[in-house]
C-alpha positions as CSV (number, residue, x, y, z in Angstrom):
1,M,-22.2,-31.0,-18.4
2,K,-24.2,-27.8,-18.1
3,D,-23.5,-24.9,-20.4
4,E,-20.9,-22.8,-18.7
5,R,-23.0,-19.7,-19.1
6,V,-25.2,-21.1,-16.4
7,Y,-22.3,-21.0,-14.0
8,L,-21.2,-17.6,-15.1
9,R,-24.8,-16.3,-14.5
10,H,-24.7,-17.8,-11.0
11,I,-21.4,-16.0,-10.3
12,L,-22.8,-12.7,-11.6
13,R,-26.0,-13.1,-9.6
14,C,-24.0,-13.8,-6.4
15,I,-21.8,-10.8,-7.0
16,S,-24.9,-8.6,-7.4
17,R,-26.5,-10.0,-4.2
18,I,-23.3,-9.5,-2.2
19,E,-23.1,-5.9,-3.4
20,E,-26.7,-5.4,-2.4
21,Y,-26.4,-7.0,1.0
22,T,-23.2,-5.1,1.9
23,A,-24.4,-1.7,0.6
24,G,-25.0,-0.5,4.2
25,G,-21.3,-0.7,4.9
26,R,-19.1,-2.5,7.4
27,E,-21.1,-1.8,10.6
28,S,-24.4,-2.9,9.1
29,F,-22.7,-6.1,7.9
30,F,-21.3,-7.0,11.3
31,A,-24.5,-6.0,13.1
32,S,-26.7,-8.4,11.1
33,P,-26.2,-12.2,11.2
34,L,-28.8,-12.4,8.5
35,V,-26.6,-10.3,6.1
36,Q,-23.5,-12.2,7.1
37,D,-25.3,-15.5,6.3
38,G,-26.5,-14.2,3.0
39,V,-23.0,-13.0,2.0
40,I,-21.3,-16.3,3.1
41,R,-23.9,-18.4,1.2
42,N,-23.4,-16.4,-2.0
43,L,-19.6,-16.6,-1.6
44,Q,-19.9,-20.4,-1.3
45,T,-22.3,-20.6,-4.3
46,M,-19.9,-18.5,-6.3
47,A,-17.0,-20.7,-5.4
48,E,-18.9,-23.8,-6.3
49,S,-19.9,-22.4,-9.7
50,S,-16.3,-21.3,-10.4
51,Q,-15.1,-24.9,-9.8
52,R,-17.4,-26.0,-12.6
53,L,-15.9,-23.7,-15.2
54,S,-13.4,-25.1,-17.7
55,A,-9.8,-24.2,-17.6
56,Q,-10.2,-22.4,-20.8
57,V,-12.9,-20.1,-19.3
58,R,-10.9,-19.5,-16.1
59,G,-7.7,-18.9,-18.2
60,S,-9.5,-16.2,-20.2
61,R,-9.9,-14.1,-17.0
62,R,-6.4,-14.1,-15.5
63,D,-7.4,-11.1,-13.4
64,V,-9.6,-13.3,-11.2
65,D,-8.0,-15.2,-8.4
66,W,-9.8,-18.5,-9.1
67,K,-7.9,-20.4,-6.4
68,A,-8.8,-17.9,-3.7
69,L,-12.4,-17.9,-4.8
70,A,-12.5,-21.7,-4.7
71,G,-11.2,-21.5,-1.1
72,F,-14.6,-20.1,0.0
73,R,-16.3,-23.3,-1.0
74,N,-14.7,-25.2,2.0
75,S,-14.2,-22.4,4.5
76,G,-16.2,-22.4,7.7
77,D,-18.4,-19.4,8.5
78,G,-16.3,-18.4,11.4
79,H,-13.2,-18.3,9.3
80,L,-14.9,-16.2,6.6
81,I,-16.2,-13.7,9.2
82,G,-12.6,-13.5,10.7
83,V,-11.2,-12.8,7.2
84,M,-13.8,-10.2,6.5
85,G,-13.2,-8.6,9.9
86,H,-9.5,-8.4,9.2
87,Q,-10.1,-6.9,5.8
88,A,-12.6,-4.4,7.2
89,A,-10.2,-3.4,9.9
90,E,-7.5,-2.7,7.2
91,G,-10.0,-0.8,5.1
92,S,-10.0,-3.2,2.2
93,C,-13.6,-4.3,2.6
94,T,-16.5,-1.8,2.5
């Protein structure tokens, strides 16, 4: 088993990339399939890394919805874009 810090670094790197890719806002995100692909890929990577963390590590961060995060691992791209679109329309996604 890898050191869990490797997975935590993966998660932090993915968060940083998603923030960078979406800095242009909602319109830029939906106008660029390249940006959408990058965000989706990083969400999936983050979900995969989160699944490899021990229950003890996940339990230490009860503010993280680990189950929802894990759901990105198996979600299809179309579903993710639909969810993001719904959130953007509600103003909960910038």
